[in-house]
C-alpha positions, 0 to 999 in steps of 0.5 A, spaced: 876 785 194 869 783 193 868 791 192 873 791 186 869 785 183 863 788 183 865 794 180 868 790 174 862 786 174 858 793 173 863 795 168 863 789 163 855 789 164 855 797 162 860 795 156 856 790 154 849 794 154 853 799 150 855 795 144 848 792 144 845 798 142 847 801 135 850 808 135 853 808 128 849 806 122 853 805 115 847 807 110 850 802 105 849 797 110 842 799 111 839 799 105 841 805 101 845 804 095 849 810 094 849 809 086 846 815 083 840 812 080 836 809 086 832 813 090 835 812 097 829 817 100 826 811 104 832 808 106 835 814 109 829 816 113 828 809 116 835 809 118 834 816 122 828 813 125 831 807 127 837 811 130 832 816 133 828 810 137 834 808 140 836 815 143 840 817 136 846 816 133 851 817 127 848 816 120 854 815 116 855 816 109 861 813 105 863 815 098 857 814 093 852 818 090 845 818 094 839 820 090 834 823 095 828 827 096 826 830 103 831 827 109 828 829 116 832 830 122 831 827 129 833 829 136 840 826 137 842 825 130 849 826 126 849 826 119 856 824 117 858 825 110 864 823 108 870 824 103 867 822 096 859 822 098 854 826 095 847 827 097 844 829 091 837 832 091 832 829 086 829 832 081 822 829 082 818 833 087 814 828 089 820 825 093 819 831 097 815 834 103 810 839 101 810 846 105 807 846 111 802 851 113 805 858 115 804 862 121 803 867 116 805 869 109 804 877 110 810 880 113 816 875 110 818 872 103 815 865 102 822 862 103 821 864 110 814 862 111 816 854 110 821 849 112 819 842 110 819 843 103 827 842 103 832 837 102 834 836 109 830 839 114 828 839 122 823 842 126 823 843 134 829 838 135 835 838 139 842 836 139 843 835 131 849 835 127 851 835 119 858 834 119 864 831 114 868 833 108 863 830 103 858 834 099 850 836 099 848 838 091 841 841 091 841 839 084 833 839 084 832 845 088 829 851 085 831 858 087 824 861 089 817 859 090 810 862 092 804 860 095 801 853 092 808 851 089 810 844 091 817 844 089 823 844 094 827 850 095 832 849 101 838 845 102 838 845 109 832 848 113 831 848 121 826 851 125 826 852 133 831 847 134 837 848 139 844 845 140 846 845 132 852 843 129 854 844 121 861 843 120 866 841 114 861 840 108 860 843 102 854 845 098 853 846 091 847 849 088 843 850 094 837 853 092 833 859 095 837 858 101 843 853 102 842 854 110 836 857 113 836 857 120 830 860 124 829 860 131 835 856 132 839 857 139 846 855 140 848 854 133 855 853 130 856 853 122 864 852 121 869 851 115 863 850 110 864 851 103 858 854 099 857 855 092 850 857 090 845 860 086 842 864 091 843 865 099 848 862 102 846 862 110 840 866 112 840 866 120 833 868 122 831 870 129 837 866 132 841 866 139 848 864 140 850 863 133 857 862 131 859 862 124 867 861 122 872 859 117 867 859 112 867 861 104 861 863 101 860 864 093 853 866 092 853 871 085 845 872 085 844 873 093 847 874 099 852 870 102 851 871 110 845 874 112 842 875 118 835 876 119 829 877 124 823 875 120 816 875 123 816 867 120 815 865 127 809 869 128 812 874 133 818 878 133 824 875 135 831 878 135 837 875 132 842 876 137 849 874 140 852 872 133 860 872 131 862 871 124 869 871 123 874 868 119 870 868 113 870 869 105 864 872 101 864 873 093 860 873 087 863 869 082 860 864 077 856 859 081 860 853 081 867 856 080 869 857 087 868 849 088 872 847 081 877 853 083 876 857 076 873 863 080 870 865 073 866 872 071 863 870 065 855 870 066 852 875 062 847 877 067 852 881 072 850 888 073 850 892 080 844 889 082 847 882 081 853 879 083 851 880 090 855 875 095 856 880 101 854 880 109 848 883 110 843 884 116 836 884 113 832 886 110 827 882 114 827 885 120 822 885 125 825 882 131 832 886 131 839 885 131 843 885 138 850 884 140 853 882 133 861 881 132 864 881 125 871 880 124 877 878 119 873 877 113 874 878 106 869 880 100 871 879 093 867 881 087 861 882 090 856 888 094 859 891 100 857 891 107 850 892 109 846 893 115 839 894 115 833 895 119 827 897 116 821 893 119 820 896 126 826 893 129 832 895 133 839 894 130 844 895 136 851 894 139 855 891 133 862 891 132 865 890 125 873 890 124 878 887 120 875 887 113 878 887 106 874 888 100 876 888 093 872 889 086 866 892 090 860 893 085 856 898 089 856 901 096 862 898 101 858 901 107 851 901 107 847 903 113 840 904 113 834 905 118 828 905 114 820 905 114 818 899 109 814 896 115 812 890 112 810 888 120 804 888 124 801 895 126 803 894 133 811 895 131 813 902 130 819 904 126 825 901 129 832 904 131 839 903 129 845 905 134 851 903 137 855 901 131 863 901 131 866 899 124 874 899 124 880 897 120 876 896 113 880 897 107 876 897 100 879 897 093 876 898 086 870 900 089 864 902 084 864 910 082 856 911 083 854 910 090 860 911 095 858 909 102 851 911 104 849 912 112 842 914 112 836 914 117 829 918 117 827 924 119 826 924 126 829 917 127 837 918 126 842 913 126 845 914 133 852 913 136 856 911 130 864 910 129 868 909 123 876 908 125 881 906 120 878 906 114 881 906 107 877 906 100 879 906 093 873 908 089 874 908 081 872 915 080 869 918 074 862 920 077 858 926 073 859 933 075 851 934 074 850 929 080 853 934 085 846 938 087 842 932 086 836 932 091 837 925 094 830 922 096 828 919 102 826 912 099 823 911 106 818 906 104 823 902 099 826 896 099 833 898 102 838 897 096 844 902 095 843 901 087 836 904 088 839 910 090 842 911 083 848 916 082 850 920 089 852 927 090 858 925 094 863 920 091 865 918 098 860 918 104 853 920 104 851 921 112 844 923 113 840 923 119 845 921 123 846 923 131 853 922 135 858 921 129 865 919 130 870 919 124 877 917 125 883 916 121 879 915 114 882 916 107 878 915 101 881 916 094 879 915 087 883 912 081 879 917 076 878 924 077 871 925 080 868 932 081 863 930 086 866 932 094 868 926 098 863 928 104 856 930 104 853 931 111 845 932 112 842 933 118 847 931 122 848 933 130 854 932 134 860 929 129 867 929 130 871 928 124 879 927 126 885 925 122 881 925 115 885 924 108 880 925 102 882 926 095 878 931 091 878 935 084 881 942 084 874 945 084 870 940 089 869 942 096 871 937 102 865 937 105 858 939 103 854 941 110 846 941 110 842 943 117 848 940 121 849 942 128 856 941 133 860 939 127 868 939 129 873 937 124 880 937 125 886 934 122 883 934 115 889 934 110 888 940 106 883 945 110 883 948 117 880 946 123 873 948 124 868 948 129 861 949 127 855 950 131 849 951 126 849 951 119 843 951 114 848 950 108 855 951 108 861 948 103 868 947 106 
């Protein structure tokens, strides 16, 4: 009996102490106005500091319009933005923190060199979250920046943090990056709706990342982008990443969240309306153990895997992807040598990649899919299975014999390769290639061949259906070795040991 009374006494003492320590902070009860005109910067940051000083807690934003400058996250802090609450980035740049001194500005863009010049930011933190069904509106954010520029340009910016959750919120007009996460380990981004004027998510030098159930509309830059920059001052891979059940698009900014899905902006071109999922271009540290599945691309560019700054890109599986109204290459895989990197880094490698269950409809006629390494640096161990691509067609006949430059040092973008000599797939500098159950066709007659293989060593092409014009070849081969082609509709099986030049 005495023991029981002792336990009860300690329990009441614990409950009393827990109740005396504030863990839930309604910002309107602690000085924030939320009226859309009063500057709430100081009030919000004071609440966060007070909560962090006592071990952390939830900073609760009820319905209202909270005009603010830089909001500084702390350890063990949760920002809860409730339905009807909007955090608005002020237009007064003096309300924002200045960009900190960078490690270097040499090997990556300005935006990847600074984090403090953001609406919400945190550095070297643990156990932080931004959740709720409200909105972050980057109204006063700019979409670019340069050295000496004091203007804020990111909605959420995190540097060297761990155990981070961003869930359920919406972001409108997010600036250069709606979310920039650099060196963040154990990151969850779930169920976000982002409608922005530049990048959606840039996940840079991060480990153990889960992106799921997100919709990102970003007409003028990438939707979901994995990078591995030199912004930390050293090369660090982005690895152990899953991206699943997401949608990316390139409609007019704002038309995702208002439900109109407009295509009226006059600046759209093949180099605009980006909106895609991409690896790179910042690629010093590499990409390892990446899985992308169950994603939808609409009115944007296609899938892009790029390593051009000395990094490895390896062990990647991508499956169950649907695309519609694709404005350039539906599949772009590039090992290049831009080498915006320290001299100690050499040309990287691109290997062990599987793409399966991909369908793309109404794809631009100019580029086809481009898979290209470099002389002496092949893309290795690439498999494409169960692929269906419907191109617009109508390419010019005079492009068939075009000699495609290596573009070795160029910024890696499909539109820079200009009109390709094949309408379907262009493989160059590839080793150990497997194509199985691939179907490609055009909606308007196209005189170019479906496939070009140039400097390809060891390829198995099996169960291929490729539409072609009457006078076109199925395959144009150049400097190939050990090519095995079976069950191609309209031609006999063939095995080629060596061929300097051959049309089939």
